[in-house]
C-alpha positions in Angstrom: -1.8 -34.2 0.6 -0.6 -36.2 -2.4 -2.8 -36.7 -5.5 -2.0 -39.7 -7.7 -2.4 -41.0 -11.2 -3.4 -44.6 -11.4 -1.5 -46.7 -13.9 0.5 -49.9 -13.7 3.1 -49.5 -16.4 4.5 -46.9 -18.8 7.5 -46.1 -20.9 9.6 -43.0 -20.1 8.1 -39.9 -21.7 11.0 -37.6 -21.3 12.1 -35.7 -24.4 11.0 -36.7 -27.9 9.2 -40.0 -28.1 10.1 -42.9 -30.3 7.9 -43.4 -33.3 7.5 -43.9 -37.1 9.1 -40.5 -37.9 12.4 -41.9 -36.8 14.1 -43.9 -34.1 13.5 -41.1 -31.7 10.9 -38.9 -33.5 8.4 -36.6 -31.9 4.8 -37.7 -31.6 1.9 -36.4 -33.5 -0.5 -34.4 -31.4 -4.2 -34.3 -31.9 -6.1 -31.9 -29.7 -9.9 -32.0 -29.9 -12.0 -29.4 -28.1 -15.7 -29.3 -27.6 -17.5 -26.0 -26.9 -19.5 -25.7 -23.7 -19.6 -29.4 -22.9 -20.3 -29.9 -19.2 -18.0 -32.0 -17.0 -20.5 -34.9 -16.7 -21.9 -34.8 -20.3 -19.9 -37.8 -21.5 -20.6 -41.4 -20.8 -17.5 -42.3 -18.9 -18.2 -39.4 -16.5 -21.7 -40.6 -15.7 -24.0 -39.1 -18.4 -27.4 -40.5 -18.0 -29.0 -39.5 -21.3 -26.2 -38.6 -23.7 -24.4 -41.2 -25.8 -20.7 -40.9 -26.4 -19.3 -44.3 -27.3 -16.3 -43.0 -29.2 -15.2 -40.6 -26.5 -15.8 -43.4 -24.0 -13.6 -45.7 -26.0 -10.9 -43.1 -26.2 -11.1 -42.8 -22.4 -10.9 -46.5 -21.9 -7.9 -46.8 -24.1 -6.1 -44.0 -22.2 -6.2 -41.8 -19.1 -9.2 -39.9 -17.7 -8.4 -36.7 -15.8 -10.9 -36.3 -13.1 -9.7 -32.8 -12.1 -9.3 -31.1 -15.4 -9.9 -27.4 -15.6 -10.3 -24.7 -18.2 -8.2 -21.6 -18.0 -11.3 -19.4 -17.9 -15.0 -19.7 -17.4 -15.8 -19.0 -21.0 -14.5 -19.4 -24.5 -11.9 -16.8 -25.3 -9.8 -16.8 -22.1 -9.5 -20.6 -22.1 -8.2 -20.6 -25.7 -5.7 -17.8 -25.0 -4.5 -19.7 -21.9 -4.1 -22.9 -23.9 -2.3 -21.3 -26.8 0.1 -19.1 -24.7 0.7 -21.2 -21.6 -0.1 -18.1 -19.5 -2.9 -17.1 -17.1 -5.5 -14.5 -18.0 -3.9 -11.4 -16.4 -0.9 -11.9 -18.7 -2.8 -12.1 -22.0 -5.7 -9.9 -20.7 -8.4 -11.8 -22.5 -11.3 -12.4 -20.1 -14.4 -12.7 -22.2 -15.6 -12.6 -25.8 -16.0 -8.9 -26.6 -13.9 -7.7 -23.7 -16.7 -6.2 -21.6 -19.1 -7.0 -18.8 -22.6 -8.0 -19.8 -25.6 -6.9 -17.7 -27.1 -3.7 -16.3 -24.2 -1.3 -15.5 -26.3 0.3 -12.7 -25.8 -2.8 -10.6 -22.0 -3.0 -11.1 -20.3 -1.6 -8.0 -16.9 -1.8 -9.6 -16.0 0.4 -12.6 -15.2 -2.0 -15.4 -15.9 -1.9 -19.2 -19.5 -2.8 -19.8 -21.9 -3.3 -22.7 -24.7 -0.7 -22.8 -23.3 1.8 -20.3 -25.0 5.1 -21.3 -22.4 7.4 -19.6 -19.7 7.4 -22.3 -17.2 9.4 -20.2 -17.5 6.8 -17.4 -17.1 4.0 -20.0 -14.0 5.7 -21.4 -12.6 5.9 -17.9 -13.3 2.3 -17.3 -11.6 1.3 -20.5 -8.6 3.5 -19.8 -7.8 2.1 -16.4 -8.7 -1.5 -17.1 -6.3 -3.5 -19.3 -8.3 -5.8 -21.4 -8.0 -7.2 -25.0 -10.5 -8.4 -27.6 -7.9 -10.4 -29.5 -4.6 -12.1 -28.7 -1.5 -10.0 -28.9 0.5 -11.5 -31.9 3.7 -11.0 -29.8 2.8 -14.1 -27.8 4.5 -17.3 -28.9 1.8 -20.0 -29.2 1.8 -23.7 -29.4 2.0 -24.0 -33.3 5.0 -21.6 -33.3 6.8 -23.6 -30.6 6.1 -26.9 -32.4 7.2 -25.6 -35.8 10.7 -25.2 -34.4 10.7 -28.9 -33.9 9.6 -29.7 -37.5 5.8 -30.0 -37.0 3.2 -29.2 -39.6 0.3 -27.5 -37.8 -3.4 -27.0 -38.5 -6.2 -25.2 -36.8 -9.7 -26.3 -37.8 -12.8 -24.7 -36.2 -13.3 -22.1 -33.6 -10.4 -19.7 -32.9 -12.0 -16.8 -31.0 -8.8 -15.0 -30.5 -8.8 -12.5 -33.3 -7.4 -12.5 -36.9 -3.9 -13.7 -36.2 -3.5 -17.4 -36.7 -0.3 -17.5 -34.6 1.7 -19.6 -37.0 -0.7 -22.3 -38.1 0.2 -23.7 -41.6 -3.5 -24.4 -42.2 -6.3 -22.4 -40.7 -10.0 -22.8 -41.4 -13.1 -22.0 -39.3 -15.5 -24.1 -41.3 -13.3 -26.8 -42.7 -13.6 -25.6 -46.3 -11.4 -22.6 -46.2 -13.9 -20.0 -45.3 -12.9 -16.9 -43.4 -13.0 -16.7 -39.6 -16.6 -16.3 -38.5 -19.4 -17.7 -36.4 -20.7 -21.2 -37.1 -22.8 -21.7 -34.0 -25.8 -23.8 -34.8 -24.5 -25.0 -38.2 -25.5 -28.6 -38.3 -23.0 -29.5 -41.0 -19.8 -27.8 -39.7 -18.7 -30.7 -37.4 -18.7 -33.1 -40.4 -16.9 -30.6 -42.6 -14.2 -29.9 -40.0 -13.7 -33.6 -39.5 -13.5 -34.3 -43.2 -10.7 -31.7 -43.5 -9.0 -33.0 -40.3 -8.8 -36.5 -41.9 -7.4 -35.1 -45.0 -4.8 -33.2 -43.1 -3.8 -36.3 -41.2 -3.5 -38.4 -44.4 -1.4 -35.7 -46.1 1.0 -35.4 -43.2 1.2 -39.0 -42.0 5.0 -39.3 -42.7 6.1 -36.3 -40.6 5.1 -34.9 -37.2 1.9 -32.9 -37.1 -0.2 -30.9 -34.6 -4.0 -30.9 -35.3 -6.0 -28.4 -33.3 -9.7 -29.4 -33.9 -12.1 -27.1 -32.2 -15.8 -27.8 -32.6 -18.4 -25.1 -32.5 -20.7 -27.7 -31.0 -22.2 -27.9 -28.4 -22.5 -24.1 -28.0 -25.9 -22.6 -28.4 -28.1 -22.1 -30.5 -28.8 -25.8 -30.1 -29.5 -27.3 -33.5 -28.7 -30.7 -35.0 -29.7 -33.2 -37.7 -33.4 -33.9 -37.5 -33.0 -37.7 -37.6 -30.5 -37.7 -34.7 -32.8 -35.4 -32.7 -35.7 -37.7 -33.4 -33.6 -40.6 -32.0 -33.2 -38.8 -28.7 -36.8 -37.7 -28.6 -37.9 -41.3 -28.8 -35.4 -42.1 -26.0 -36.8 -39.3 -23.9 -40.3 -40.6 -24.4 -39.2 -43.9 -23.0 -38.1 -42.4 -19.7 -40.6 -41.8 -17.0 -41.4 -38.1 -16.6 -40.2 -38.0 -13.0 -36.8 -39.2 -14.1 -36.2 -36.9 -17.1 -34.4 -34.1 -15.4 -33.3 -31.5 -18.0 -32.6 -34.1 -20.8 -32.6 -32.2 -24.1 -32.8 -34.2 -27.4 -31.2 -31.5 -29.5 -28.3 -31.0 -27.1 -27.8 -34.8 -27.0 -27.7 -34.9 -30.8 -25.1 -32.1 -30.9 -23.0 -34.2 -28.4 -23.3 -37.1 -30.7 -22.0 -35.0 -33.6 -18.8 -34.3 -31.6 -18.6 -37.9 -30.5 -18.8 -39.1 -34.1 -16.0 -36.7 -35.0 -13.8 -38.1 -32.3 -14.5 -41.6 -33.5 -13.6 -40.8 -37.1 -10.4 -39.1 -36.1 -9.4 -42.0 -33.8 -10.2 -44.6 -36.4 -8.2 -42.8 -39.1 -5.2 -42.6 -36.8 -5.5 -46.3 -36.1 -6.0 -47.3 -39.7 -3.0 -45.4 -40.9 -0.8 -47.1 -38.3 -0.1 -43.9 -36.4 -1.7 -44.7 -33.0 1.5 -45.6 -31.1 3.1 -42.3 -32.1 0.0 -40.1 -31.7 -1.2 -38.4 -28.5 -4.9 -37.6 -28.7 -6.4 -35.2 -26.2 -10.2 -34.6 -25.8 -11.4 -31.7 -23.6 -14.0 -29.0 -23.3 -13.3 -25.2 -23.3 -15.4 -24.5 -20.1 -18.3 -25.8 -18.1 -21.8 -26.3 -19.3 -25.1 -24.6 -19.0 -27.6 -25.8 -16.4 -30.4 -25.7 -18.9 -29.0 -28.6 -20.8 -25.9 -30.0 -18.9 -25.8 -32.4 -16.0 -23.8 -30.3 -13.5 -24.8 -31.8 -10.1 -23.4 -31.9 -7.6 -21.0 -29.1 -8.5 -22.0 -25.5 -8.1 -22.0 -22.9 -10.8 -22.1 -23.0 -14.6 -20.3 -21.5 -17.6 -19.3 -18.0 -16.8 -18.7 -18.7 -13.1 -15.5 -19.6 -11.2 -17.4 -22.1 -9.1 -16.5 -25.7 -10.0 -19.1 -26.4 -12.6 -18.0 -23.3 -14.6 -14.4 -24.4 -15.0 -14.3 -28.2 -14.4 -14.3 -30.0 -17.8 -14.2 -33.5 -19.1 -10.8 -34.6 -20.3 -9.1 -37.7 -21.5 -5.9 -38.6 -23.3 -4.8 -41.6 -25.4 -1.3 -42.7 -26.4 -0.9 -46.5 -26.9 2.3 -47.8 -25.5 2.8 -44.6 -23.4 -0.4 -44.1 -21.5 -1.8 -47.1 -19.6 -5.3 -48.1 -20.9 -8.0 -47.5 -18.3 -5.9 -45.3 -16.1 -7.2 -42.4 -14.0 -5.5 -39.2 -12.8 -6.7 -37.1 -9.9 -4.1 -34.4 -10.2 -5.5 -31.1 -11.2 -4.5 -29.9 -14.6 -5.5 -26.8 -16.5 -5.3 -25.1 -20.0 -1.9 -23.4 -19.4 -0.2 -26.8 -19.0 -0.5 -27.9 -22.6 2.1 -25.6 -24.2 4.9 -26.8 -21.9 3.7 -30.4 -22.2 3.6 -30.4 -26.0 7.0 -28.6 -26.1 8.5 -31.2 -23.9 7.2 -34.1 -25.9 8.4 -32.5 -29.2 11.8 -31.7 -27.8 11.2 -28.0 -28.5 12.4 -25.0 -26.4 9.9 -23.0 -24.4 9.5 -19.4 -25.6 12.0 -17.1 -24.0 10.0 -13.9 -24.7 7.2 -14.7 -22.3 6.7 -16.4 -18.9 5.0 -19.9 -19.0 2.7 -20.5 -16.1 1.9 -24.1 -16.9 3.6 -27.3 -15.9 4.8 -30.2 -18.2 2.3 -33.0 -17.6 4.5 -35.7 -19.2 5.1 -37.5 -15.9 1.4 -37.8 -15.3 1.0 -39.7 -18.6 3.2 -42.5 -17.3 1.5 -42.7 -13.9 4.0 -40.6 -12.0 3.5 -37.4 -10.1 4.3 -33.7 -10.5 5.0 -31.3 -7.7 2.0 -30.0 -5.9 1.1 -26.4 -7.0 -1.7 -23.9 -7.0 -3.9 -23.3 -10.0 -5.3 -19.8 -10.6 -8.3 -18.1 -12.3 -9.0 -14.4 -12.6 -12.3 -13.0 -13.9 -12.7 -9.3 -13.2 -15.9 -8.7 -15.1 -19.7 -9.1 -14.6 -21.9 -11.5 -16.5 -25.7 -11.5 -16.0 -27.4 -14.8 -15.3 -28.5 -17.2 -12.6 -26.0 -17.3 -9.8 -25.2 -14.7 -7.2 -28.3 -12.6 -6.3 -28.1 -9.1 -5.0 -30.9 -7.1 -3.3 -31.8 -3.8 -5.1 -32.8 -0.5 -3.3 -36.3 -0.7 -4.8 -36.9 -4.2 -3.3 -36.1 -6.1 -6.4 -33.3 -8.6 -7.0 -30.7 -9.0 -9.7 -28.5 -12.0 -10.5 -24.9 -12.4 -11.7 -23.7 -15.6 -13.3 -20.1 -14.2 -13.4 -18.8 -11.8 -10.8 -15.4 -9.9 -10.4 -13.4 -12.6 -8.6 -10.1 -14.4 -8.3 -9.8 -18.1 -7.5 -7.2 -20.6 -6.7 -7.1 -24.3 -6.0 -4.4 -26.2 -4.1 -4.8 -29.8 -3.1 -8.4 -30.4 -2.0 -9.0 -26.7 -1.2 -10.4 -23.9 -3.4 -10.6 -20.2 -2.6 -12.8 -17.7 -4.4 -12.4 -14.0 -3.5 -15.2 -11.7 -4.6 -13.8 -8.2 -5.3 -16.8 -6.1 -4.3 
């Protein structure tokens, strides 16, 4: 079977692209990531309640990827896959905190687990199970690769890979220079991150830059500006009760905050005359939660290797390179971005580590890449609605995430459950 990208024209994308940094200068790269945004929670993908006019505009001006996947079913592994270009068994980051979550009594496989009372058993699990809480600094990451090609790099927002910034020239979790920490539920952080992003773009407009803008939204706890929440409450009130599904005004307001950020960044790129030499990527770090996201008809959720846990919204814009209104059905995943960005920048891939991803440059001009398999590995447990097991006492227990390995090739997907 052959999957195609639909576009009518496009200039060659091999090597460094032409642009304002020189007759054959490398492009600026802006990578915007939402947190826990479901695959269908944007307007262009069919959102019924949420409003994303700026993301939709970005999609209409570029290419929509209908089979985009995260490298893992939750935050940390996806970000490690993205930064290193390697799958989870190589960097050994599988989940925030590095342990299974749920009742250890119902875990048939011995893996590290939060709350296990038998400390000797937990020590044995940790000793035989290679897992990390933070990224090994020995890995060469995207900013380090791009800096060899003359890029200035910035990481604004959620990092979730430990203390090492892996070569970023600018690094801030809150947009104002604060230390790495948690900003979930902070209703102002999206605006502050965007303010700092615009400043970075302005300051580096005359040389190639890489901006990694990672929003804390729309991760729980769900909080947003009162006036925006009220807007969606009124919208919800106008919908007949039997058509409301799980529409959540607070979640909708958080999505709007991310959308506003995308609009501000895109407008700044355009105003500064950088659009034709800037690749903008918008994507989510994993699937959404069924309590607030529109996941049908896909099975699963964040934390699961079923489709809704790892399928994500994704679009890219690069005027003059990517055909406006184009669509690509070829599966792509987080590990592909390091080799893609290296290729566009004219930089060498790291020789100290394998790179599992594929350069996506041909897809951007409507061409094809060789068919391949895409892999996921999640060897831990995560409590939540999903796979239900029967207990000896007649009760039942559910796992959202389950020790499993998965692959997709063509139209087929295999999930092996290791119990």
